[in-house]
PAVEX-370457 format. One line per 3 residues: number of its first residue (from 1); their letters; for each residue x, y, z of C-alpha. Coordinates in pm, whole numbers. Each point is the difference from the previous one (the first is absolute). Layout:
BEGIN
NUM> A> X/Y/Z ~ ...
This chain:
BEGIN
1> MSD> 2171/6938/13896 ~ -11/284/248 ~ -87/358/-93
4> PYG> 292/116/-217 ~ -35/352/130 ~ 43/-113/359
7> AGH> -222/115/285 ~ -156/325/-115 ~ 257/59/-273
10> GPE> -182/112/-312 ~ -76/300/-221 ~ -267/143/231
13> RTA> 226/-4/305 ~ 293/138/-199 ~ -214/282/-139
16> AAF> -124/80/350 ~ 356/6/133 ~ 97/237/-282
19> AAV> -284/234/95 ~ 102/-9/366 ~ 358/95/-88
22> YGG> -61/257/-275 ~ -343/138/85 ~ -182/-105/-317
25> PPA> -76/-305/-216 ~ 251/-151/-245 ~ -50/3/-374
28> GVW> 32/-378/0 ~ 155/-310/155 ~ 243/-228/-180
31> AAP> 138/-344/89 ~ 324/-177/-89 ~ 84/-351/123
34> GRV> 305/-165/144 ~ 129/-305/-180 ~ 156/-340/40
37> NLI> 230/-135/-264 ~ -107/-348/-100 ~ 334/-73/-160
40> GEH> 293/192/-148 ~ 212/137/285 ~ 292/241/-49
43> TDY> -51/-26/-375 ~ -162/340/-55 ~ 318/207/27
46> NDG> 165/-257/-227 ~ -250/84/-279 ~ -167/-336/55
49> FVM> -344/-149/54 ~ -228/27/302 ~ -355/-107/83
52> PLA> -158/195/287 ~ -363/18/105 ~ -184/274/187
55> LPH> -111/-43/360 ~ -342/105/128 ~ 186/220/249
58> TTL> 22/359/-124 ~ 121/351/60 ~ -284/248/-34
61> AAA> 56/362/-100 ~ -267/264/52 ~ 102/313/-187
64> APR> -105/343/-118 ~ 185/250/-223 ~ 142/329/128
67> ADG> 55/317/-200 ~ 279/144/217 ~ 282/-243/-86
70> RLR> 4/-163/343 ~ 19/-377/46 ~ -144/-105/335
73> LHS> 39/-361/112 ~ -155/-186/291 ~ 20/-368/93
76> GGV> -251/-190/210 ~ 279/-243/83 ~ 241/268/126
79> PEA> -231/252/169 ~ 284/130/216 ~ 158/150/-311
82> GVI> -296/235/-41 ~ -56/175/-331 ~ 322/31/-197
85> ELR> -8/309/-221 ~ 229/45/-301 ~ 25/243/-291
88> IAE> -49/-208/-310 ~ 225/225/-213 ~ 283/-49/251
91> LAP> -9/-380/12 ~ 340/-154/-65 ~ 186/-315/111
94> TAA> 230/220/208 ~ -299/157/176 ~ -200/-314/81
97> PRG> -190/-19/332 ~ 241/-90/281 ~ -37/-165/338
100> AAA> -134/-342/96 ~ -360/115/44 ~ -5/173/-338
103> RWA> 188/-257/-207 ~ -323/-155/-128 ~ -76/332/-174
106> TYP> 309/-40/-219 ~ -194/-248/-215 ~ -304/212/-97
109> AGV> 217/312/-21 ~ 233/-189/-234 ~ -292/-93/-225
112> AWA> -105/365/-36 ~ 362/93/-72 ~ 39/-275/-264
115> MRE> -316/109/-176 ~ 113/363/-13 ~ 351/-104/-106
118> AGL> -164/-182/-293 ~ -165/325/-106 ~ -349/-87/123
121> AVG> -226/280/122 ~ -39/-111/360 ~ -92/268/252
124> GAD> -57/-2/373 ~ -217/-247/184 ~ -125/-111/339
127> LHL> 39/-372/60 ~ -99/-228/285 ~ 140/-351/-28
130> DST> -82/-317/190 ~ 103/-359/-58 ~ -54/-363/95
133> VPT> 310/-118/-188 ~ 236/-131/270 ~ 320/204/12
136> GAG> 338/-171/12 ~ -155/-325/-121 ~ 132/0/-357
139> LSS> -351/64/-134 ~ 76/331/-174 ~ -162/243/240
142> SAA> 219/276/-145 ~ -111/-72/-358 ~ -364/2/110
145> LEV> 54/341/162 ~ 164/135/-314 ~ -255/-139/-244
148> ATA> -299/117/206 ~ 148/351/-2 ~ 72/-15/-373
151> AAL> -351/-123/-81 ~ -149/286/202 ~ 216/268/-162
154> NDL> -61/-150/-344 ~ -375/47/39 ~ 9/328/194
157> YEL> 198/164/-279 ~ -158/-196/-288 ~ 335/-124/-127
160> GLA> -143/-309/-170 ~ 304/-216/78 ~ -19/-376/-56
163> PQR> 71/-231/295 ~ 343/-103/-131 ~ 105/366/-31
166> LAR> -107/59/359 ~ 211/-298/104 ~ 307/140/-177
169> LCQ> -43/337/167 ~ -34/-167/339 ~ 317/-201/-60
172> RAE> 177/323/-92 ~ -121/153/326 ~ 131/-290/207
175> NAF> 334/-17/-183 ~ 86/368/-22 ~ -199/169/277
178> VGV> -20/-266/273 ~ 337/-149/-95 ~ -97/-368/-26
181> PCG> 137/-177/-312 ~ -312/-214/-55 ~ -105/-158/-326
184> IMD> -333/57/-175 ~ -191/-306/122 ~ -162/131/319
187> QTA> -146/316/-150 ~ -118/-183/-313 ~ -173/-264/209
190> SAC> -179/261/210 ~ -105/200/-306 ~ -77/-273/-253
193> CTE> -109/-329/161 ~ -352/-131/-57 ~ -226/-215/215
196> GHA> 40/-376/-41 ~ 332/28/-183 ~ 372/13/54
199> LFL> 193/252/-208 ~ 272/-136/-228 ~ 234/296/-46
202> DTR> 309/34/-214 ~ 188/266/195 ~ 215/103/-296
205> LLT> -262/35/-270 ~ -276/81/250 ~ -232/-233/-187
208> RRQ> -251/-159/231 ~ -270/-263/-14 ~ -269/-95/247
211> VPF> 36/-373/69 ~ -304/-184/142 ~ 62/-95/363
214> DLA> -345/-103/120 ~ 83/-165/329 ~ -357/-15/129
217> AQG> -125/-192/-305 ~ 254/-274/70 ~ -55/-17/374
220> LRL> 335/162/76 ~ 122/287/212 ~ 321/199/21
223> LVV> 106/61/358 ~ 211/306/71 ~ 222/-44/305
226> DTR> 135/327/133 ~ 292/-105/219 ~ -10/344/166
229> VRH> 380/14/-4 ~ 238/219/-194 ~ 370/-58/37
232> ELA> 226/302/11 ~ 218/-106/-292 ~ -292/9/-244
235> DGA> 56/340/-161 ~ 375/-35/-47 ~ -34/-359/-115
238> YAN> -252/99/-268 ~ 241/257/-141 ~ 280/-256/19
241> RRA> -198/-261/-193 ~ -88/252/-268 ~ 364/107/-34
244> SCE> 109/-365/-27 ~ -245/-60/-283 ~ 125/306/-185
247> TAA> 360/-115/47 ~ -85/-345/-134 ~ -181/147/-303
250> RAL> 304/210/-86 ~ 228/-301/38 ~ -222/-200/-236
253> GVR> -29/283/-252 ~ -378/38/20 ~ -225/294/80
256> ALR> -169/-188/285 ~ -19/-357/129 ~ -334/-33/-175
259> DIP> 207/-39/-320 ~ 150/-333/113 ~ -226/-273/-150
262> YVQ> -72/-296/226 ~ 157/-236/-252 ~ 327/198/22
265> LKS> 13/11/379 ~ 267/-267/33 ~ 240/177/-235
268> ALA> -71/338/163 ~ 88/-141/341 ~ 322/-142/-143
271> DLG> 87/344/-140 ~ -17/147/350 ~ 288/-221/108
274> EDD> 55/-58/370 ~ -219/282/133 ~ -255/-220/174
277> RLR> -199/294/136 ~ -63/145/-347 ~ -69/-347/-139
280> RRV> -273/-56/256 ~ -155/341/-59 ~ -15/-66/-375
283> RHV> -139/-349/48 ~ -285/133/213 ~ -104/272/-245
286> VTE> 14/-223/-308 ~ -183/-292/160 ~ -256/230/163
289> NRR> -87/153/-337 ~ -45/-355/-127 ~ -231/-82/292
292> VEE> -217/302/-79 ~ -40/-115/-359 ~ -84/-353/116
295> AVA> -258/133/246 ~ -167/208/-272 ~ -20/-304/-227
298> LLD> -163/-205/277 ~ -253/267/93 ~ -92/53/-364
301> VGE> -129/-359/-10 ~ -157/12/346 ~ 262/-209/179
304> VRA> 5/214/313 ~ 103/-280/238 ~ 306/-76/-212
307> VGP> 138/345/77 ~ 66/-108/359 ~ 335/-176/-60
310> LLT> 123/305/-193 ~ -68/215/305 ~ 203/-230/222
313> AGH> 284/-20/-252 ~ 1/379/-21 ~ 33/25/376
316> ASC> 295/-238/2 ~ 169/216/-265 ~ -66/319/198
319> RDD> 138/-169/311 ~ 306/-172/-141 ~ 107/189/-313
322> FEV> -121/354/70 ~ 26/-25/377 ~ -294/226/80
325> SCP> -203/-226/225 ~ 17/-23/379 ~ -84/-264/264
328> ELD> -358/123/44 ~ -77/-17/-373 ~ 165/-340/-29
331> LVV> -212/-126/290 ~ -321/109/-175 ~ 95/-193/-312
334> ESA> 127/-310/181 ~ -289/-31/244 ~ -270/73/-259
337> NAA> 137/-248/-253 ~ 44/-266/268 ~ -368/50/89
340> GAL> -114/-62/-357 ~ 10/338/-173 ~ 21/-10/-379
343> GAR> 299/237/9 ~ 139/300/184 ~ 258/274/-41
346> MTG> 116/332/134 ~ -139/303/-182 ~ 153/345/-21
349> AGF> 359/108/55 ~ 60/-242/286 ~ 183/9/336
352> GGS> -340/-7/167 ~ -333/116/-129 ~ -242/-255/-140
355> AIV> -33/-342/-156 ~ -282/-149/-206 ~ -141/-351/29
358> LVT> -219/-169/-263 ~ -254/-225/172 ~ -335/-164/-57
361> EAD> -292/184/153 ~ -62/-298/228 ~ 357/12/133
364> AER> 39/376/32 ~ -93/38/367 ~ 192/-310/109
367> IGQ> 321/94/-183 ~ -22/356/124 ~ -15/-133/355
370> VVR> 294/-233/-65 ~ 208/302/-99 ~ -107/192/310
373> DAF> 86/-298/219 ~ 342/-32/-165 ~ 74/366/75
376> AAA> -107/-45/361 ~ 222/-307/39 ~ 296/193/-143
379> GYR> -58/291/237 ~ -86/241/-282 ~ -259/274/15
382> APR> -340/-127/-123 ~ -38/54/-376 ~ -304/156/-161
385> VFP> -163/-254/-234 ~ -283/90/-235 ~ -150/-144/-321
388> TLP> -9/212/-312 ~ -148/-5/-348 ~ 120/204/-302
391> SPG> -162/343/30 ~ -42/314/-215 ~ 266/265/-51
394> ARR> -29/374/52 ~ -342/156/-49 ~ -223/284/107
397> LA> -251/-95/271 ~ -194/322/50
């Protein structure tokens, strides 16, 4: 695998960039990864089951405390925004950083706000942030940005917060400060994943278990295919899907669709009558929760290859019942499986972004090229294809 930090991306460079911006060294450098979701899509906001794993690609945060109540933010990825300076006591969702160049700062500012809202003694700070997590690819670049900030502030102010608490605070920041109604999966994956494992997370109870996912030991690889497309309807469609699930749960008299057992799916669908749209939404969530449980059972006994068909079945459900795929994602799955992949599916919210493909190590390069060739033949922009292995969650590097 290539250098997960990318060319020159690492704690030393990030610390040097901090010093160049702020005129002195940081107190430390922290990392938080992006993620791919192995299986369990659009189940998190339905109180269901998910199984993400951390990428080697990270957001790095170099940080130092300030005693004057100022929060200064700088991004290596958006240098044109300059240093964005805020008063930490004045942070509020109604006073979030505005403008296209400064929008990225809404995420770290929201984390500081959420921590203070929770009564935590967080003061000012200087932060320089840089990232190799692809943006707009459905790989949780925003969660990585939030969790890296939270990890830095947690240590700078000696708060002693556990990773899951940091994840909850970051979700609060994204929901209330940024204004995105995301579930808890992305932040938990970035904060809590461990190397060589996928994370089995119950998004209602917040219980989690590290499930062995040792691809290298079995001669396997997981290809991530960033389609490099994002369709305009994505944001509104996400909110629409979430509202549909809530409507269906109310109609069925349950708190969330997680409460519909797989064995009662047929009767639940009958109870929804002729509303085919709600029926399909419910069918996806219930069967996807079942697929997560089946995948966990297979991985627990080392049957990694057998997970492949579950990935493909999950993609078909996302495509047909939840209607969150797109032609580019479908082409990844179809071309990879036709070339001999063990399984493939979209990952993330959909309507663009990324897909994952489970392959043997021997077939990885060939199948990756098949996908690229399929995109070229269709007239699509060339995708970015890279292999990944389950990597560690948030941690301090320096």
